[in-house]
Every structure is written in structure tokens, then in C-alpha cells.
C-alpha angles and dihedrals in degrees: 000000000000091000089050093055092043090054091051092049092051092050092049093049090047090053091046093240098144097163093056090044089055091051091051091047091052090046091052091050090048091053091048090051091048089050092051092049092049091049091049091049092051091047091049090049091050091049091049090050091051092047090049092052091046092047091050090051091052090044092055091045091051091049089053094048095045092045090053090048091050092052092045093049093047090052092048092049091052094046094047092046089054092049091047091049091051091047092051091050089052092049091050089051098052096034096054116124093243098033113131120229089245089071092056090047092051093049095044094045104035111015111032115106109210095191125108117208100210098124108133137153119185121220099241101146094109095045091047091049091049091053096042094048096044089236090122086095087072086083130059123273091244092054092047090052089054090052091050090050090052092051089049092051091049092050092048090050092050093048093047095044092047090052094052091042091055092047092050094043090054090047096049091044092056091044091052091054088071102020112030114212098191093119094234097145093159093059116100092208091051092051091044091060089055093053120104095356126168100263095194092051091046092050093050094048096042093051089051091046095051092045091055092045091051093048091049092053092044093050092046092051091049093050097047091045088061091048092047092050092052092044091052091049093052091044090054091048095050093046093052098043132051 
């Protein structure tokens, strides 16, 4: 094509037809510009296609991560509500106005569960990759703000839950130094420790221990409910919008 136009220009110059030469020159420039624009359009289209494929991959990965988090949080809420319910039943039993001290002893020694179920790890691989790679701009600003809010809620939950877990762990550790709660009823040494104990001291410390355990579970449930609500909201958004 270039050789063709060059040949025409040479013929026009040879015949001294400058005006027609100018028209052909402008036409050639116009065609070159059109070619560049077409190439740019194709390149832009290809880039948009690549971005669309990449965005869809991240979208599916986010759906998977958030779905797993929703299931995990729902399970934890149910488990901790059951533990809290059991703990409240135990407290009502040993705190009754006519309850004998033997009931408190039986609960503290044989029935009380000292464990806290606050083990949780959020699925943030996709979000972290989006941020680290800079590909987070594939999504809208509003959606990104929702993701940042979710991360903030997760971090707040972890910080709060870790704090209450540490406070309770310290409390139950000091309680166990005097009143082991390992549930080894068949051990002579275990039973020996529980012989001739200071009932007043036990009552005071066990009431305090169960109150802290209950508050830790309650706070954890409240925190992860907020995270689950936000996670469900984002999951709904990303499923309904491309």
C-alpha cells in the first residue's frame, strides 16, 4: 500500500500536478491516522477483554472466600450460643437462693468446660492479592470501600476477641492452680485437690470465672455477627453485579 501511494506521488510530481499530489498526500496521512486509531481501538478492546477475564477470576475467588467465611461464622455463632446457653443454665443452678454448695462443687469440678471457642481465620487471600497487585481498581470505588470496611471489622473483631481471650485465659489459669478443671474425675490426685477446699473462696472465684467466660462468649458472638452481616452484604453485591 505504501509503495502504491509512493508510485502515485512520483507520477504526479513528474507531471507537475502539485495540487493532486497534495490531495494524495493528505489522503495517505488520513489513512495512516485511521490505521493508528483502528490499532488503538483493537488494543483497547483486547485490554478490556483481559481486564474483564481477570476481574471475573477475582470475582469468583472472592465469592468462594466470602462464602467460606459466612459458613464459618454461622457455625461459630451457633456453637458459642450453645456454650453460652449451657453456661447460663449452670449459673442459674448454682446461684439459686436455695442451692446447696454441693451443686456448685459438682458443676465446677465435673461439668464446667474451661475452653473458649474463638479460633478463627478469615479467608483473605483474594483481598490481599487484589491490594498487593493493584488490581483492586478492577472494581468500583464503592465496592472497594465495602471491602475495606469488612477488613476493618475483621481486624476489630480479632483484636477484641484476643483481648478477652487473654483475660479469660489468665483467669482460668489462676483458678486451675487451686481448683483444676481438667475433668479427670478418675484420678486420685485430681480428687485429692478437691478435698477440704475453702468453699467460700471457691464460690467467689468460680462466680467471677463464669461471669468472665460468659462475657467473652457474648462479646465474641456480637463481634462476629457484625462481620457476618457485612460479609453477607458484600457477597450479595458481588453475586448480583459484574
